[in-house]
py3Dmol code that shows the C-alpha trace and the ligand (Angstrom):
import py3Dmol

protein = """\
ATOM      1  CA  MET A   1     115.813 127.964  83.459  1.00  0.00           C
ATOM      2  CA  ALA A   2     119.101 126.143  84.092  1.00  0.00           C
ATOM      3  CA  GLU A   3     120.668 124.204  81.229  1.00  0.00           C
ATOM      4  CA  PRO A   4     119.888 120.496  81.826  1.00  0.00           C
ATOM      5  CA  LEU A   5     122.735 118.330  83.051  1.00  0.00           C
ATOM      6  CA  VAL A   6     121.129 115.166  81.706  1.00  0.00           C
ATOM      7  CA  LYS A   7     118.701 115.064  78.830  1.00  0.00           C
ATOM      8  CA  VAL A   8     116.962 111.924  77.654  1.00  0.00           C
ATOM      9  CA  VAL A   9     115.097 112.019  74.342  1.00  0.00           C
ATOM     10  CA  ASP A  10     112.748 109.254  73.223  1.00  0.00           C
ATOM     11  CA  LEU A  11     114.811 106.586  75.002  1.00  0.00           C
ATOM     12  CA  LYS A  12     113.954 102.990  74.137  1.00  0.00           C
ATOM     13  CA  LYS A  13     115.162  99.661  75.418  1.00  0.00           C
ATOM     14  CA  TRP A  14     113.546  96.618  73.885  1.00  0.00           C
ATOM     15  CA  PHE A  15     114.669  93.151  74.928  1.00  0.00           C
ATOM     16  CA  PRO A  16     114.202  90.517  72.209  1.00  0.00           C
ATOM     17  CA  ILE A  17     112.396  87.364  73.267  1.00  0.00           C
ATOM     18  CA  ARG A  18     114.262  84.177  72.521  1.00  0.00           C
ATOM     19  CA  ARG A  19     112.481  82.232  69.840  1.00  0.00           C
ATOM     20  CA  GLY A  20     112.333  78.527  69.218  1.00  0.00           C
ATOM     21  CA  LEU A  21     113.535  76.818  66.053  1.00  0.00           C
ATOM     22  CA  LEU A  22     109.968  76.503  64.805  1.00  0.00           C
ATOM     23  CA  ASP A  23     109.419  80.271  65.058  1.00  0.00           C
ATOM     24  CA  THR A  24     112.608  80.858  63.067  1.00  0.00           C
ATOM     25  CA  LEU A  25     111.682  78.298  60.422  1.00  0.00           C
ATOM     26  CA  LEU A  26     108.219  79.786  60.055  1.00  0.00           C
ATOM     27  CA  SER A  27     109.774  83.313  59.982  1.00  0.00           C
ATOM     28  CA  ARG A  28     107.457  84.413  62.735  1.00  0.00           C
ATOM     29  CA  LYS A  29     107.658  88.037  63.795  1.00  0.00           C
ATOM     30  CA  LYS A  30     110.324  88.857  66.399  1.00  0.00           C
ATOM     31  CA  LEU A  31     108.866  89.634  69.803  1.00  0.00           C
ATOM     32  CA  TYR A  32     110.197  92.181  72.276  1.00  0.00           C
ATOM     33  CA  VAL A  33     109.696  93.219  75.851  1.00  0.00           C
ATOM     34  CA  LYS A  34     109.484  96.981  75.507  1.00  0.00           C
ATOM     35  CA  ALA A  35     110.945  97.765  78.925  1.00  0.00           C
ATOM     36  CA  VAL A  36     111.480 101.429  78.048  1.00  0.00           C
ATOM     37  CA  ASP A  37     109.484 102.715  75.123  1.00  0.00           C
ATOM     38  CA  GLY A  38     110.022 106.350  74.263  1.00  0.00           C
ATOM     39  CA  VAL A  39     110.921 108.135  77.480  1.00  0.00           C
ATOM     40  CA  SER A  40     112.018 111.794  77.543  1.00  0.00           C
ATOM     41  CA  PHE A  41     112.976 114.049  80.450  1.00  0.00           C
ATOM     42  CA  GLU A  42     115.624 116.466  81.664  1.00  0.00           C
ATOM     43  CA  ILE A  43     117.488 116.707  84.955  1.00  0.00           C
ATOM     44  CA  CYS A  44     119.020 120.029  86.003  1.00  0.00           C
ATOM     45  CA  PRO A  45     122.298 120.350  87.898  1.00  0.00           C
ATOM     46  CA  LYS A  46     121.855 119.579  91.639  1.00  0.00           C
ATOM     47  CA  GLU A  47     118.258 118.449  91.090  1.00  0.00           C
ATOM     48  CA  ILE A  48     116.784 115.287  92.601  1.00  0.00           C
ATOM     49  CA  PHE A  49     114.506 113.827  89.962  1.00  0.00           C
ATOM     50  CA  GLY A  50     112.301 110.898  90.917  1.00  0.00           C
ATOM     51  CA  LEU A  51     111.351 108.049  88.622  1.00  0.00           C
ATOM     52  CA  ALA A  52     108.517 106.095  90.184  1.00  0.00           C
ATOM     53  CA  GLY A  53     106.157 103.257  89.342  1.00  0.00           C
ATOM     54  CA  GLU A  54     105.466  99.617  90.117  1.00  0.00           C
ATOM     55  CA  SER A  55     108.210  97.067  89.676  1.00  0.00           C
ATOM     56  CA  GLY A  56     108.673  96.106  86.042  1.00  0.00           C
ATOM     57  CA  CYS A  57     107.616  99.540  84.719  1.00  0.00           C
ATOM     58  CA  GLY A  58     111.067 100.208  83.253  1.00  0.00           C
ATOM     59  CA  LYS A  59     112.546 102.640  85.754  1.00  0.00           C
ATOM     60  CA  THR A  60     115.700 100.626  86.551  1.00  0.00           C
ATOM     61  CA  THR A  61     116.296  99.937  82.853  1.00  0.00           C
ATOM     62  CA  THR A  62     115.970 103.679  82.163  1.00  0.00           C
ATOM     63  CA  GLY A  63     118.588 104.485  84.821  1.00  0.00           C
ATOM     64  CA  ARG A  64     121.013 101.900  83.487  1.00  0.00           C
ATOM     65  CA  CYS A  65     120.570 103.037  79.886  1.00  0.00           C
ATOM     66  CA  ILE A  66     121.331 106.642  80.847  1.00  0.00           C
ATOM     67  CA  LEU A  67     124.640 105.540  82.378  1.00  0.00           C
ATOM     68  CA  ARG A  68     125.201 103.291  79.352  1.00  0.00           C
ATOM     69  CA  LEU A  69     125.491 100.236  81.589  1.00  0.00           C
ATOM     70  CA  ILE A  70     123.109  98.684  79.105  1.00  0.00           C
ATOM     71  CA  GLU A  71     122.786  99.729  75.496  1.00  0.00           C
ATOM     72  CA  PRO A  72     119.625 101.577  74.516  1.00  0.00           C
ATOM     73  CA  THR A  73     117.674 100.358  71.491  1.00  0.00           C
ATOM     74  CA  GLY A  74     116.832 103.891  70.421  1.00  0.00           C
ATOM     75  CA  GLY A  75     116.692 107.533  71.446  1.00  0.00           C
ATOM     76  CA  LYS A  76     119.372 109.916  72.656  1.00  0.00           C
ATOM     77  CA  ILE A  77     121.135 110.599  75.936  1.00  0.00           C
ATOM     78  CA  PHE A  78     122.901 113.900  76.502  1.00  0.00           C
ATOM     79  CA  PHE A  79     125.237 114.697  79.398  1.00  0.00           C
ATOM     80  CA  GLU A  80     126.204 118.358  79.655  1.00  0.00           C
ATOM     81  CA  ARG A  81     124.908 118.784  76.086  1.00  0.00           C
ATOM     82  CA  LYS A  82     127.215 116.070  74.784  1.00  0.00           C
ATOM     83  CA  ASP A  83     125.505 113.205  72.992  1.00  0.00           C
ATOM     84  CA  ILE A  84     126.768 110.113  74.826  1.00  0.00           C
ATOM     85  CA  THR A  85     124.365 107.619  73.228  1.00  0.00           C
ATOM     86  CA  SER A  86     126.910 105.931  71.020  1.00  0.00           C
ATOM     87  CA  LEU A  87     130.224 106.705  72.688  1.00  0.00           C
ATOM     88  CA  SER A  88     132.580 103.725  72.960  1.00  0.00           C
ATOM     89  CA  SER A  89     133.621 102.539  76.433  1.00  0.00           C
ATOM     90  CA  ARG A  90     136.992 104.239  75.898  1.00  0.00           C
ATOM     91  CA  GLU A  91     135.273 107.518  75.080  1.00  0.00           C
ATOM     92  CA  LEU A  92     132.950 107.068  78.051  1.00  0.00           C
ATOM     93  CA  LYS A  93     135.730 106.423  80.549  1.00  0.00           C
ATOM     94  CA  PRO A  94     136.545 110.078  81.386  1.00  0.00           C
ATOM     95  CA  LEU A  95     132.823 110.792  81.768  1.00  0.00           C
ATOM     96  CA  ARG A  96     132.327 107.865  84.177  1.00  0.00           C
ATOM     97  CA  ARG A  97     133.983 110.007  86.834  1.00  0.00           C
ATOM     98  CA  TYR A  98     130.993 112.329  86.721  1.00  0.00           C
ATOM     99  CA  MET A  99     128.258 109.685  86.432  1.00  0.00           C
ATOM    100  CA  GLN A 100     127.891 107.130  89.188  1.00  0.00           C
ATOM    101  CA  ILE A 101     125.331 104.649  90.484  1.00  0.00           C
ATOM    102  CA  ILE A 102     124.143 103.379  93.859  1.00  0.00           C
ATOM    103  CA  PHE A 103     122.527  99.984  93.441  1.00  0.00           C
ATOM    104  CA  GLN A 104     119.569  98.631  95.332  1.00  0.00           C
ATOM    105  CA  ASP A 105     121.251  95.591  96.818  1.00  0.00           C
ATOM    106  CA  PRO A 106     124.184  96.322  99.120  1.00  0.00           C
ATOM    107  CA  TYR A 107     124.865  92.571  99.302  1.00  0.00           C
ATOM    108  CA  GLU A 108     125.450  92.268  95.552  1.00  0.00           C
ATOM    109  CA  SER A 109     127.007  95.585  94.634  1.00  0.00           C
ATOM    110  CA  LEU A 110     130.331  95.335  96.499  1.00  0.00           C
ATOM    111  CA  ASN A 111     133.036  92.932  95.353  1.00  0.00           C
ATOM    112  CA  PRO A 112     133.245  90.322  98.159  1.00  0.00           C
ATOM    113  CA  ARG A 113     136.947  89.693  97.465  1.00  0.00           C
ATOM    114  CA  MET A 114     138.012  93.305  97.915  1.00  0.00           C
ATOM    115  CA  THR A 115     138.651  95.139 101.157  1.00  0.00           C
ATOM    116  CA  ILE A 116     136.648  98.283 101.867  1.00  0.00           C
ATOM    117  CA  TYR A 117     139.843 100.282 101.282  1.00  0.00           C
ATOM    118  CA  ASP A 118     140.328  98.837  97.806  1.00  0.00           C
ATOM    119  CA  ILE A 119     136.638  99.198  96.939  1.00  0.00           C
ATOM    120  CA  LEU A 120     136.940 102.929  97.609  1.00  0.00           C
ATOM    121  CA  ALA A 121     140.436 103.364  96.142  1.00  0.00           C
ATOM    122  CA  GLU A 122     139.604 101.546  92.903  1.00  0.00           C
ATOM    123  CA  PRO A 123     137.661 104.401  91.221  1.00  0.00           C
ATOM    124  CA  LEU A 124     140.456 106.817  92.193  1.00  0.00           C
ATOM    125  CA  ARG A 125     143.012 104.510  90.557  1.00  0.00           C
ATOM    126  CA  VAL A 126     140.933 103.857  87.438  1.00  0.00           C
ATOM    127  CA  GLN A 127     140.393 107.567  86.913  1.00  0.00           C
ATOM    128  CA  ARG A 128     144.019 108.392  87.881  1.00  0.00           C
ATOM    129  CA  ILE A 129     142.823 110.953  90.405  1.00  0.00           C
ATOM    130  CA  VAL A 130     145.634 110.506  92.924  1.00  0.00           C
ATOM    131  CA  GLU A 131     149.354 111.061  92.662  1.00  0.00           C
ATOM    132  CA  ASP A 132     150.641 109.028  95.582  1.00  0.00           C
ATOM    133  CA  PRO A 133     149.481 106.469  98.187  1.00  0.00           C
ATOM    134  CA  SER A 134     149.212 108.970 101.019  1.00  0.00           C
ATOM    135  CA  GLU A 135     146.829 111.141  99.013  1.00  0.00           C
ATOM    136  CA  GLU A 136     144.811 108.032  98.163  1.00  0.00           C
ATOM    137  CA  GLU A 137     144.611 107.059 101.812  1.00  0.00           C
ATOM    138  CA  GLU A 138     143.488 110.521 102.780  1.00  0.00           C
ATOM    139  CA  LEU A 139     140.649 110.459 100.234  1.00  0.00           C
ATOM    140  CA  VAL A 140     139.499 106.986 101.312  1.00  0.00           C
ATOM    141  CA  HIS A 141     139.689 108.059 104.942  1.00  0.00           C
ATOM    142  CA  ASN A 142     137.593 111.173 104.271  1.00  0.00           C
ATOM    143  CA  ALA A 143     135.056 109.241 102.219  1.00  0.00           C
ATOM    144  CA  LEU A 144     134.475 106.795 105.080  1.00  0.00           C
ATOM    145  CA  GLU A 145     134.245 109.615 107.567  1.00  0.00           C
ATOM    146  CA  GLU A 146     131.633 111.405 105.444  1.00  0.00           C
ATOM    147  CA  VAL A 147     129.368 108.345 105.549  1.00  0.00           C
ATOM    148  CA  GLU A 148     129.988 107.971 109.282  1.00  0.00           C
ATOM    149  CA  LEU A 149     131.969 104.743 109.180  1.00  0.00           C
ATOM    150  CA  THR A 150     134.349 105.739 111.928  1.00  0.00           C
ATOM    151  CA  PRO A 151     137.095 105.478 112.869  1.00  0.00           C
ATOM    152  CA  PRO A 152     137.769 104.988 109.131  1.00  0.00           C
ATOM    153  CA  SER A 153     141.007 103.056 109.615  1.00  0.00           C
ATOM    154  CA  GLU A 154     139.051 100.320 111.383  1.00  0.00           C
ATOM    155  CA  PHE A 155     137.102  99.687 108.175  1.00  0.00           C
ATOM    156  CA  PHE A 156     140.081  99.758 105.773  1.00  0.00           C
ATOM    157  CA  TYR A 157     140.873  96.058 105.862  1.00  0.00           C
ATOM    158  CA  ARG A 158     137.431  94.638 106.433  1.00  0.00           C
ATOM    159  CA  TYR A 159     135.526  92.763 103.736  1.00  0.00           C
ATOM    160  CA  PRO A 160     131.906  93.448 102.739  1.00  0.00           C
ATOM    161  CA  HIS A 161     130.674  90.246 104.437  1.00  0.00           C
ATOM    162  CA  GLU A 162     131.926  91.614 107.757  1.00  0.00           C
ATOM    163  CA  LEU A 163     129.584  94.615 107.507  1.00  0.00           C
ATOM    164  CA  SER A 164     125.851  94.990 108.069  1.00  0.00           C
ATOM    165  CA  GLY A 165     123.499  95.899 105.196  1.00  0.00           C
ATOM    166  CA  GLY A 166     123.405  99.535 106.331  1.00  0.00           C
ATOM    167  CA  GLN A 167     127.197  99.736 106.588  1.00  0.00           C
ATOM    168  CA  ARG A 168     127.565  98.248 103.117  1.00  0.00           C
ATOM    169  CA  GLN A 169     125.173 100.802 101.672  1.00  0.00           C
ATOM    170  CA  ARG A 170     127.243 103.530 103.335  1.00  0.00           C
ATOM    171  CA  VAL A 171     130.300 102.121 101.556  1.00  0.00           C
ATOM    172  CA  ALA A 172     128.344 102.111  98.271  1.00  0.00           C
ATOM    173  CA  ILE A 173     127.418 105.772  98.851  1.00  0.00           C
ATOM    174  CA  ALA A 174     131.044 106.630  99.701  1.00  0.00           C
ATOM    175  CA  ARG A 175     132.207 104.862  96.530  1.00  0.00           C
ATOM    176  CA  ALA A 176     129.673 106.758  94.407  1.00  0.00           C
ATOM    177  CA  PHE A 177     130.635 110.147  95.859  1.00  0.00           C
ATOM    178  CA  ILE A 178     134.406 109.700  96.155  1.00  0.00           C
ATOM    179  CA  LEU A 179     134.878 111.027  92.608  1.00  0.00           C
ATOM    180  CA  LYS A 180     132.712 114.093  93.314  1.00  0.00           C
ATOM    181  CA  PRO A 181     130.241 113.161  90.581  1.00  0.00           C
ATOM    182  CA  LYS A 182     127.848 115.578  88.913  1.00  0.00           C
ATOM    183  CA  PHE A 183     125.180 112.917  88.491  1.00  0.00           C
ATOM    184  CA  ILE A 184     124.178 109.769  90.362  1.00  0.00           C
ATOM    185  CA  VAL A 185     121.537 107.177  89.601  1.00  0.00           C
ATOM    186  CA  ALA A 186     120.244 105.950  92.967  1.00  0.00           C
ATOM    187  CA  ASP A 187     118.269 102.802  92.226  1.00  0.00           C
ATOM    188  CA  GLU A 188     115.954 102.069  95.174  1.00  0.00           C
ATOM    189  CA  PRO A 189     118.927 102.738  97.487  1.00  0.00           C
ATOM    190  CA  VAL A 190     117.132 101.909 100.733  1.00  0.00           C
ATOM    191  CA  SER A 191     114.451  99.434  99.718  1.00  0.00           C
ATOM    192  CA  MET A 192     116.468  96.402 100.865  1.00  0.00           C
ATOM    193  CA  LEU A 193     117.446  97.920 104.182  1.00  0.00           C
ATOM    194  CA  ASP A 194     115.763  97.631 107.519  1.00  0.00           C
ATOM    195  CA  VAL A 195     113.149 100.372 107.969  1.00  0.00           C
ATOM    196  CA  SER A 196     114.894 101.568 111.132  1.00  0.00           C
ATOM    197  CA  ILE A 197     118.077 102.597 109.282  1.00  0.00           C
ATOM    198  CA  ARG A 198     116.578 103.946 106.059  1.00  0.00           C
ATOM    199  CA  SER A 199     116.248 107.571 107.163  1.00  0.00           C
ATOM    200  CA  GLU A 200     119.858 107.579 108.404  1.00  0.00           C
ATOM    201  CA  ILE A 201     121.116 106.372 105.017  1.00  0.00           C
ATOM    202  CA  LEU A 202     118.950 108.885 103.132  1.00  0.00           C
ATOM    203  CA  LYS A 203     120.218 111.686 105.347  1.00  0.00           C
ATOM    204  CA  ILE A 204     123.805 110.745 104.498  1.00  0.00           C
ATOM    205  CA  MET A 205     122.964 110.638 100.797  1.00  0.00           C
ATOM    206  CA  LEU A 206     121.316 114.052 100.933  1.00  0.00           C
ATOM    207  CA  ARG A 207     124.268 115.512 102.815  1.00  0.00           C
ATOM    208  CA  GLU A 208     126.727 114.149 100.260  1.00  0.00           C
ATOM    209  CA  ARG A 209     124.605 115.450  97.420  1.00  0.00           C
ATOM    210  CA  GLU A 210     124.591 118.891  99.076  1.00  0.00           C
ATOM    211  CA  ARG A 211     128.357 118.772  99.616  1.00  0.00           C
ATOM    212  CA  TYR A 212     129.195 117.847  96.021  1.00  0.00           C
ATOM    213  CA  GLU A 213     126.202 119.564  94.372  1.00  0.00           C
ATOM    214  CA  THR A 214     125.262 116.338  92.651  1.00  0.00           C
ATOM    215  CA  ALA A 215     122.100 115.765  90.631  1.00  0.00           C
ATOM    216  CA  ILE A 216     120.325 112.485  91.383  1.00  0.00           C
ATOM    217  CA  LEU A 217     117.966 110.291  89.411  1.00  0.00           C
ATOM    218  CA  PHE A 218     116.138 108.727  92.348  1.00  0.00           C
ATOM    219  CA  ILE A 219     114.422 105.510  91.327  1.00  0.00           C
ATOM    220  CA  THR A 220     111.748 104.280  93.691  1.00  0.00           C
ATOM    221  CA  HIS A 221     108.450 102.446  93.932  1.00  0.00           C
ATOM    222  CA  ASP A 222     107.697 104.307  97.163  1.00  0.00           C
ATOM    223  CA  LEU A 223     105.802 107.544  96.541  1.00  0.00           C
ATOM    224  CA  SER A 224     106.062 108.821 100.093  1.00  0.00           C
ATOM    225  CA  LEU A 225     109.836 108.457  99.829  1.00  0.00           C
ATOM    226  CA  ALA A 226     109.814 110.228  96.447  1.00  0.00           C
ATOM    227  CA  ARG A 227     107.823 113.020  98.023  1.00  0.00           C
ATOM    228  CA  HIS A 228     110.425 113.384 100.745  1.00  0.00           C
ATOM    229  CA  MET A 229     113.416 113.283  98.394  1.00  0.00           C
ATOM    230  CA  CYS A 230     112.522 114.633  94.955  1.00  0.00           C
ATOM    231  CA  GLU A 231     111.835 118.047  93.544  1.00  0.00           C
ATOM    232  CA  LYS A 232     110.386 116.637  90.343  1.00  0.00           C
ATOM    233  CA  ILE A 233     108.890 113.260  89.590  1.00  0.00           C
ATOM    234  CA  ALA A 234     108.000 111.167  86.557  1.00  0.00           C
ATOM    235  CA  ILE A 235     105.516 108.317  86.925  1.00  0.00           C
ATOM    236  CA  MET A 236     106.147 105.344  84.637  1.00  0.00           C
ATOM    237  CA  TYR A 237     103.726 102.673  83.515  1.00  0.00           C
ATOM    238  CA  LEU A 238     104.742  99.829  81.183  1.00  0.00           C
ATOM    239  CA  GLY A 239     107.767 101.595  79.715  1.00  0.00           C
ATOM    240  CA  LYS A 240     106.192 105.040  79.302  1.00  0.00           C
ATOM    241  CA  ILE A 241     106.034 108.198  81.373  1.00  0.00           C
ATOM    242  CA  VAL A 242     102.384 108.944  82.108  1.00  0.00           C
ATOM    243  CA  GLU A 243     102.821 112.036  84.278  1.00  0.00           C
ATOM    244  CA  LEU A 244     105.746 114.355  85.010  1.00  0.00           C
ATOM    245  CA  GLY A 245     105.879 117.463  87.143  1.00  0.00           C
ATOM    246  CA  GLU A 246     106.783 119.005  90.471  1.00  0.00           C
ATOM    247  CA  THR A 247     106.541 116.258  93.082  1.00  0.00           C
ATOM    248  CA  GLU A 248     104.257 118.152  95.453  1.00  0.00           C
ATOM    249  CA  LYS A 249     101.791 118.986  92.685  1.00  0.00           C
ATOM    250  CA  VAL A 250     101.773 115.446  91.291  1.00  0.00           C
ATOM    251  CA  ILE A 251     101.239 113.864  94.702  1.00  0.00           C
ATOM    252  CA  GLN A 252      98.746 116.395  96.067  1.00  0.00           C
ATOM    253  CA  GLU A 253      96.710 116.532  92.896  1.00  0.00           C
ATOM    254  CA  PRO A 254      97.504 113.659  90.550  1.00  0.00           C
ATOM    255  CA  LEU A 255      95.986 114.075  87.094  1.00  0.00           C
ATOM    256  CA  HIS A 256      96.653 110.747  85.381  1.00  0.00           C
ATOM    257  CA  PRO A 257      94.301 107.933  86.507  1.00  0.00           C
ATOM    258  CA  TYR A 258      97.310 105.649  87.064  1.00  0.00           C
ATOM    259  CA  THR A 259      99.032 108.205  89.313  1.00  0.00           C
ATOM    260  CA  GLN A 260      95.732 108.613  91.158  1.00  0.00           C
ATOM    261  CA  ALA A 261      95.504 104.856  91.663  1.00  0.00           C
ATOM    262  CA  LEU A 262      99.122 104.626  92.830  1.00  0.00           C
ATOM    263  CA  ILE A 263      98.618 107.409  95.346  1.00  0.00           C
ATOM    264  CA  ALA A 264      95.332 105.964  96.566  1.00  0.00           C
ATOM    265  CA  ALA A 265      97.230 102.733  97.280  1.00  0.00           C
ATOM    266  CA  VAL A 266     100.026 104.140  99.490  1.00  0.00           C
ATOM    267  CA  PRO A 267      99.808 105.498 102.995  1.00  0.00           C
ATOM    268  CA  ILE A 268     100.705 109.191 102.933  1.00  0.00           C
ATOM    269  CA  PRO A 269     101.073 110.729 106.377  1.00  0.00           C
ATOM    270  CA  ASP A 270      99.426 114.020 105.505  1.00  0.00           C
ATOM    271  CA  PRO A 271      96.040 114.904 107.033  1.00  0.00           C
ATOM    272  CA  THR A 272      95.506 117.647 104.423  1.00  0.00           C
ATOM    273  CA  TYR A 273      95.722 115.205 101.538  1.00  0.00           C
ATOM    274  CA  LYS A 274      92.322 114.402 100.072  1.00  0.00           C
ATOM    275  CA  ARG A 275      92.308 110.750  99.187  1.00  0.00           C
ATOM    276  CA  GLY A 276      89.756 109.627  96.649  1.00  0.00           C
ATOM    277  CA  LYS A 277      88.890 105.971  96.225  1.00  0.00           C
ATOM    278  CA  ILE A 278      90.187 105.033  92.780  1.00  0.00           C
ATOM    279  CA  PRO A 279      89.834 101.378  91.992  1.00  0.00           C
ATOM    280  CA  ILE A 280      92.566  99.840  89.869  1.00  0.00           C
ATOM    281  CA  LYS A 281      91.365  96.750  88.087  1.00  0.00           C
ATOM    282  CA  GLY A 282      93.340  93.631  87.259  1.00  0.00           C
ATOM    283  CA  GLU A 283      97.036  92.937  86.885  1.00  0.00           C
ATOM    284  CA  VAL A 284      99.764  94.750  84.952  1.00  0.00           C
ATOM    285  CA  PRO A 285      99.400  93.444  81.339  1.00  0.00           C
ATOM    286  CA  ASN A 286     101.988  91.210  79.717  1.00  0.00           C
ATOM    287  CA  PRO A 287     104.776  93.523  78.471  1.00  0.00           C
ATOM    288  CA  ILE A 288     105.264  91.329  75.369  1.00  0.00           C
ATOM    289  CA  ASN A 289     101.695  91.887  74.316  1.00  0.00           C
ATOM    290  CA  LEU A 290     100.963  95.482  75.204  1.00  0.00           C
ATOM    291  CA  PRO A 291      97.395  96.811  75.079  1.00  0.00           C
ATOM    292  CA  SER A 292      96.552  99.001  72.073  1.00  0.00           C
ATOM    293  CA  GLY A 293      96.085 102.733  72.509  1.00  0.00           C
ATOM    294  CA  CYS A 294      96.629 103.780  76.119  1.00  0.00           C
ATOM    295  CA  ARG A 295      98.521 100.991  77.881  1.00  0.00           C
ATOM    296  CA  PHE A 296      96.532 101.623  81.033  1.00  0.00           C
ATOM    297  CA  HIS A 297      93.105 101.280  79.391  1.00  0.00           C
ATOM    298  CA  PRO A 298      92.284  97.681  80.532  1.00  0.00           C
ATOM    299  CA  ARG A 299      92.685  98.843  84.150  1.00  0.00           C
ATOM    300  CA  CYS A 300      91.475 102.414  83.931  1.00  0.00           C
ATOM    301  CA  PRO A 301      88.204 103.374  85.633  1.00  0.00           C
ATOM    302  CA  HIS A 302      87.778 106.254  83.141  1.00  0.00           C
ATOM    303  CA  ALA A 303      88.531 104.360  79.922  1.00  0.00           C
ATOM    304  CA  MET A 304      86.638 105.597  76.861  1.00  0.00           C
ATOM    305  CA  LYS A 305      86.373 104.274  73.315  1.00  0.00           C
ATOM    306  CA  ILE A 306      89.283 106.345  72.064  1.00  0.00           C
ATOM    307  CA  CYS A 307      91.550 104.964  74.829  1.00  0.00           C
ATOM    308  CA  SER A 308      91.931 101.552  73.186  1.00  0.00           C
ATOM    309  CA  GLU A 309      92.310 103.077  69.714  1.00  0.00           C
ATOM    310  CA  GLU A 310      94.724 105.944  70.070  1.00  0.00           C
ATOM    311  CA  GLU A 311      97.854 106.266  72.168  1.00  0.00           C
ATOM    312  CA  PRO A 312      97.721 109.485  74.180  1.00  0.00           C
ATOM    313  CA  GLN A 313     100.761 111.774  73.971  1.00  0.00           C
ATOM    314  CA  LEU A 314     102.312 113.707  76.843  1.00  0.00           C
ATOM    315  CA  ILE A 315     100.790 117.183  76.842  1.00  0.00           C
ATOM    316  CA  ASP A 316     101.165 120.188  79.103  1.00  0.00           C
ATOM    317  CA  VAL A 317      98.313 120.358  81.598  1.00  0.00           C
ATOM    318  CA  ASP A 318      98.482 122.956  84.304  1.00  0.00           C
ATOM    319  CA  GLY A 319     102.306 123.157  84.177  1.00  0.00           C
ATOM    320  CA  ARG A 320     103.008 119.446  84.071  1.00  0.00           C
ATOM    321  CA  LEU A 321     103.031 116.705  81.463  1.00  0.00           C
ATOM    322  CA  VAL A 322     100.241 114.125  81.347  1.00  0.00           C
ATOM    323  CA  SER A 323      99.425 111.476  78.756  1.00  0.00           C
ATOM    324  CA  CYS A 324      95.688 110.851  78.972  1.00  0.00           C
ATOM    325  CA  HIS A 325      92.752 111.469  76.643  1.00  0.00           C
ATOM    326  CA  LEU A 326      90.805 113.002  79.530  1.00  0.00           C
ATOM    327  CA  TYR A 327      92.903 116.156  79.139  1.00  0.00           C
ATOM    328  CA  LYS A 328      92.716 116.640  75.380  1.00  0.00           C
TER     329      LYS A 328
END
"""
ligand_1 = """\
8
SF4
Fe 92.364 106.075 81.268
Fe 91.921 106.691 78.746
Fe 93.376 108.289 80.251
Fe 94.332 105.937 79.487
S 93.834 107.656 78.169
S 94.456 106.807 81.497
S 92.490 104.696 79.553
S 91.215 107.807 80.499
"""
view = py3Dmol.view(width=600, height=400)
view.addModel(protein, "pdb")
view.setStyle({"model": 0}, {"cartoon": {"style": "trace"}})
view.addModel(ligand_1, "xyz")
view.setStyle({"model": 1}, {"stick": {}})
view.zoomTo()
view.show()
């Protein structure tokens, strides 16, 4: 098996809850939102690894922690076997070239005061990739051409507000790939775009990934999209991975009751897929006050006594990882 490019071990990100004066005076226990609570996985070079789950399950926080855009509370992050968990921003700078991100919102992620040319040239300048202005222009030109914003020179001096959502996301993709990264976090990259242009944008992303042999952590709430894009997938629920395996296997034959419920809830255009009716009760619990034992037990149709008493661990079941007492 290939050496992992990215390895995440027991990653945690807990956000402290602001407390009132009374809580401090009474020395009440500190409370946390455990957005990510002990997540481990590996991504191989060139692999597209999906991280899926409902909003608020911790997938975006996981992606940002891996890139060290936010500081993890615990655990380890390795990039090409190097422990990057506690590197300073100066130490991280040369690695930033190889680790990029495409954000969900193309309206927020581009600096409105910069021209498209400068948005694309900036990473080249920061990383001192180019020697002279003509080389810089050539790289910016090529980057725009690769994402089909042509003729590129017509986009050089435009500002983000002059572009459509789809065009902006193409710029964001060009910016992420201009440094030929080894790893990209793509955080719901098409969820804010019109359905009619999503497949076009995904096609461009896949082509760029092929060209530069980039591994992608593809964050999505959309399982049919994950199925289309990802070789492997991890399903998250309330800060934990509940199932991880090859995407086709997980989607065709989900083992964890939460994965089963998620799949039962989305339209999958596959006549061979056997859909079982799995009811999912109630709302996602309050992340400040997590249920004991298995976090899914208040909503699980298969919950047993042990489920509220003991937290299930991820174990190997039929070649994938599942955390559920049903498979002990
Ligand atoms: Fe359901 Fe129990 Fe499995 Fe949790 S451990 S998913 S409550 S059966």
